[in-house]
C-alpha positions in Angstrom: 9.8 -12.8 -9.3 11.8 -10.1 -11.1 15.5 -10.5 -10.8 15.8 -6.8 -9.8 13.7 -7.6 -6.7 16.1 -10.3 -5.8 19.0 -7.9 -6.2 17.2 -5.3 -4.0 16.3 -7.9 -1.3 19.9 -9.2 -1.2 21.3 -5.7 -0.9 18.9 -4.8 1.9 19.7 -8.0 3.8 23.4 -7.3 3.5 23.1 -3.7 4.6 21.1 -4.8 7.7 23.6 -7.6 8.7 26.9 -6.1 7.5 27.6 -9.6 6.1 29.2 -10.6 2.8 27.5 -12.6 0.1 29.4 -15.0 -2.2 29.1 -14.6 -6.0 26.7 -16.9 -7.8 28.8 -19.3 -9.8 27.5 -21.1 -12.9 28.7 -23.6 -15.5 27.5 -24.6 -19.0 26.9 -21.2 -20.4 27.5 -20.4 -24.0 29.5 -17.9 -26.2 28.0 -16.9 -29.6 29.8 -14.6 -32.0 27.8 -13.1 -34.9 29.2 -11.3 -38.0 27.7 -8.0 -39.1 25.3 -10.0 -41.4 24.0 -12.1 -38.5 25.9 -15.2 -39.4 27.3 -17.3 -36.5 31.1 -17.3 -36.6 31.8 -18.8 -33.3 30.0 -20.9 -30.7 31.4 -22.3 -27.4 29.2 -24.0 -24.9 31.4 -24.8 -21.9 31.5 -21.4 -20.2 32.0 -21.0 -16.5 31.6 -17.8 -14.6 29.8 -15.8 -11.9 27.4 -13.0 -11.4 27.5 -11.0 -8.2 24.2 -9.1 -7.6 25.6 -7.1 -4.7 28.9 -5.9 -6.2 27.2 -5.8 -9.6 30.1 -7.6 -11.3 30.4 -10.7 -13.5 32.8 -12.7 -15.5 33.0 -15.6 -17.9 35.8 -18.0 -19.0 36.5 -21.1 -21.1 39.5 -23.1 -22.1 38.1 -23.5 -25.6 39.9 -21.3 -28.2 38.1 -18.8 -30.4 39.4 -18.8 -34.0 42.6 -20.5 -32.8 43.4 -18.0 -30.0 42.8 -18.2 -26.3 40.6 -15.5 -24.8 39.7 -14.1 -21.4 37.4 -11.4 -20.1 37.9 -8.7 -17.4 36.2 -5.8 -15.8 32.6 -7.1 -16.0 30.0 -4.7 -14.7 26.2 -5.2 -14.4 23.6 -2.5 -14.9 20.0 -2.3 -13.6 17.0 -0.9 -15.4 17.5 2.6 -17.0 19.6 4.3 -19.5 23.4 3.8 -19.1 26.4 5.4 -20.8 29.9 3.7 -20.8 33.1 5.3 -22.0 34.8 2.4 -23.8 38.2 4.1 -24.3 38.6 4.5 -20.6 38.9 0.9 -19.7 42.5 0.1 -20.3 42.3 -0.8 -24.0 45.8 -0.4 -25.5 45.4 -1.5 -29.1 41.9 -0.4 -30.2 40.0 2.8 -30.4 36.4 3.8 -31.0 35.3 6.7 -33.1 32.5 7.4 -30.5 33.9 6.4 -27.1 30.5 6.7 -25.3 28.1 3.8 -25.7 24.5 4.4 -24.5 22.1 1.6 -24.0 18.8 1.0 -22.2 18.0 -1.8 -19.8 14.3 -2.5 -19.4 12.1 -4.0 -16.7 12.9 -7.6 -16.1 16.3 -7.2 -17.6 20.0 -6.8 -16.6 22.7 -5.2 -18.6 26.4 -6.0 -18.8 29.6 -4.6 -20.1 32.9 -6.6 -20.1 36.3 -6.5 -21.8 37.1 -9.3 -24.3 40.8 -10.0 -24.5 41.7 -12.2 -27.5 45.2 -13.6 -27.9 48.1 -11.5 -26.8 47.5 -8.5 -29.1 43.9 -7.6 -28.8 42.7 -6.3 -25.4 39.8 -4.3 -24.1 37.3 -5.1 -26.8 34.0 -4.0 -25.3 31.1 -6.5 -25.1 27.6 -5.3 -24.3 24.8 -7.6 -23.5 21.3 -6.9 -22.2 19.6 -10.0 -20.9 16.0 -11.0 -20.3 16.0 -12.7 -16.9 13.7 -15.7 -17.1 12.6 -17.2 -13.8 12.6 -21.0 -14.2 10.5 -21.5 -11.0 13.1 -23.7 -9.4 15.5 -21.2 -8.0 17.4 -20.7 -11.3 17.3 -17.9 -13.8 18.1 -18.0 -17.6 20.1 -14.9 -18.8 19.1 -14.6 -22.4 20.9 -12.0 -24.5 18.7 -9.6 -26.5 19.0 -7.3 -29.6 20.2 -4.2 -27.7 20.0 -1.7 -30.6 16.9 -3.2 -32.3 18.8 -3.6 -35.6 16.7 -4.9 -38.4 18.5 -8.2 -38.6 17.6 -9.0 -35.0 21.2 -9.8 -34.0 21.6 -10.2 -30.3 24.1 -8.1 -28.4 25.8 -5.0 -29.7 28.5 -4.9 -32.4 32.1 -4.2 -31.2 32.6 -0.4 -31.3 36.4 -0.8 -31.6 37.7 -0.3 -35.2 39.8 -3.5 -35.2 40.0 -6.5 -35.3 36.3 -7.5 -35.2 34.3 -4.3 -36.2 30.6 -4.7 -35.7 30.8 -8.3 -34.7 28.5 -9.1 -31.8 29.6 -11.4 -28.9 26.9 -12.8 -26.6 27.1 -14.7 -23.4 24.1 -16.7 -22.3 23.9 -18.8 -19.1 21.8 -20.0 -16.2 22.4 -18.7 -12.7 21.2 -20.2 -9.4 19.7 -18.5 -6.4 22.0 -15.8 -5.0 24.2 -17.2 -2.2 23.0 -16.7 1.3 24.9 -14.2 3.4 27.8 -15.5 5.5 27.1 -14.9 9.2 29.5 -12.5 10.9 31.7 -13.8 13.7 29.5 -12.2 16.4 26.4 -13.9 14.9 28.2 -17.2 14.8 29.2 -16.8 18.4 25.6 -16.1 19.5 24.5 -19.2 17.6 27.0 -21.4 19.3 26.2 -19.9 22.7 22.5 -20.6 22.2 23.2 -24.2 21.2 25.4 -24.7 24.3 22.6 -23.4 26.5 20.0 -25.7 24.9 22.4 -28.6 25.5 22.9 -27.7 29.1 19.2 -27.4 29.8 18.6 -30.8 28.1 21.2 -32.5 30.3 19.8 -30.8 33.4 16.3 -32.0 32.6 17.6 -35.5 32.0 19.3 -35.6 35.4 16.2 -34.3 37.2 14.1 -36.9 35.5 16.5 -39.7 36.6 16.5 -38.4 40.2 
């Protein structure tokens, strides 16, 4: 089953019920940083985070430092199949700039794209990370999100190099993880009330039948 079909089904179900769906949390993802030559210059394998296929948002986190500094992410956005353009200088970055503020990337069938801000230490904020994942159905209700070579560079480096001029020019950060089945919609209060009323009626009929049988 394509992940996009799951997204569409969840969206349609929510639209029909007016209910909310919880984000899909995960643990055990990994963070891999590549230098411009394709060498691995950072690996962390204790990520936690979430993907929300309804709000099309995501986030990752870890207590493990990168190159001696703590890091966080913010403003994660998911993208479905098609061509997408993101203005990287319009996302609150205060210390970095990009010569070309518009990044265009393509998300293919069976893929999901993502953009998120990487905030490293106290001085470097708003470094734009771009990942396009192949969504692999494991057949057990879980999906592997595998980062791909977005710009088809000859070295085959996954992800897309940072477009900001400093401090990690052309380094590529990739997040890979396994998500579970999207959370089921939470029933609205009216739906819950109807369910309780129905259960009460069933209980009343069962007690009445028992009394009649005893008589």
